[in-house]
C-alpha positions in Angstrom: 0.3 0.0 0.3 1.6 3.6 -0.6 1.9 6.2 2.0 -0.7 9.2 1.3 0.1 12.3 2.6 -3.2 14.1 0.8 -6.7 14.0 -0.3 -6.7 13.1 -4.0 -10.6 14.7 -4.4 -9.8 18.9 -2.3 -5.7 17.8 -1.6 -6.4 18.6 2.4 -3.0 17.9 4.2 -5.6 16.2 6.8 -6.1 13.0 6.3 -6.5 9.4 8.3 -6.1 5.8 7.8 -9.4 3.7 9.0 -9.0 0.2 8.0 -8.2 -0.2 4.3 -9.1 3.3 3.7 -8.1 6.6 3.7 -10.3 9.3 4.9 -10.0 12.6 4.4 -12.4 15.1 6.8 -12.8 17.7 5.2 -14.6 16.7 2.6 -15.4 13.2 3.0 -13.5 11.3 0.2 -12.7 7.3 1.1 -10.4 5.8 -1.2 -8.0 2.7 -1.2 -4.0 3.0 -1.2 -4.0 1.5 -4.5 -5.5 3.7 -6.2 -3.5 6.2 -8.1 -3.0 10.2 -5.6 -4.7 11.6 -9.0 -7.1 10.6 -10.5 -5.9 9.8 -15.0 -5.9 12.1 -17.0 -9.3 12.3 -19.6 -11.4 10.1 -17.3 -14.0 11.9 -15.6 -16.6 10.0 -13.3 -20.0 10.6 -11.4 -21.0 11.5 -7.7 -21.1 7.0 -7.4 -17.1 6.5 -9.2 -18.5 5.2 -12.2 -16.9 6.4 -15.3 -18.5 8.6 -17.5 -18.0 8.5 -21.5 -19.9 10.7 -25.0 -23.6 9.8 -25.0 -23.9 8.7 -21.6 -27.6 9.3 -19.7 -27.1 11.0 -16.3 -29.3 11.8 -13.4 -28.3 15.1 -11.3 -28.3 14.2 -7.6 -29.2 16.9 -6.1 -31.3 20.6 -6.7 -29.0 23.2 -8.7 -29.4 26.8 -8.9 -29.5 28.1 -12.8 -26.4 30.8 -12.5 -28.0 34.6 -13.2 -31.7 33.1 -13.8 -34.7 31.8 -11.1 -34.8 28.3 -12.8 -33.3 24.9 -11.0 -32.2 22.3 -12.0 -34.2 19.9 -9.8 -32.5 17.0 -8.1 -33.8 13.4 -10.4 -33.6 15.7 -13.1 -32.9 12.7 -16.1 -29.9 14.5 -19.0 -29.8 12.0 -22.3 -27.1 12.4 -24.9 -23.9 14.3 -22.5 -21.0 15.5 -23.8 -17.6 15.5 -21.6 -15.3 18.7 -21.6 -12.6 17.6 -19.6 -10.3 20.3 -20.3 -13.0 23.6 -18.9 -11.7 26.0 -17.6 -15.2 26.9 -15.0 -15.2 23.3 -13.4 -18.0 22.1 -15.5 -17.1 19.0 -17.3 -20.2 18.4 -18.9 -22.0 19.8 -21.4 -25.5 19.1 -22.3 -29.2 20.0 -22.8 -32.3 19.5 -20.6 -35.6 19.9 -21.0 -37.3 23.1 -20.6 -33.8 25.0 -19.5 -31.8 24.0 -22.6 -28.2 24.1 -23.1 -25.6 24.1 -20.0 -22.6 22.8 -17.9 -22.7 20.2 -14.9 -19.8 20.1 -12.8 -19.1 15.8 -13.0 -19.4 15.4 -8.6 -23.5 16.5 -9.5 -24.5 13.6 -11.4 -24.8 9.4 -11.0 -24.7 7.5 -14.3 -28.3 6.5 -15.4 
């Protein structure tokens, strides 16, 4: 097992070993020491750790406010035919079209694979 020095999700150095897992109390991320310290380049995962691909369908896991508008994307909304944008400067790595709202970008941490 590799000795960890920081959380791969939030880069916090406040981590501890619990049984076979490493735990970050700051962001509640848990991982095994066998995983790489940083996620693989170009791999985008959903909130449950499933790898996403272009054309997948996802479900929004929590209510999301649409910036600059009074609209809200409700938790449970299904989004079909996503497009991945891994090198986005604003951290939104999914581009999609949501019925009733239109084209928008989402962060993969707020969706799960459908």
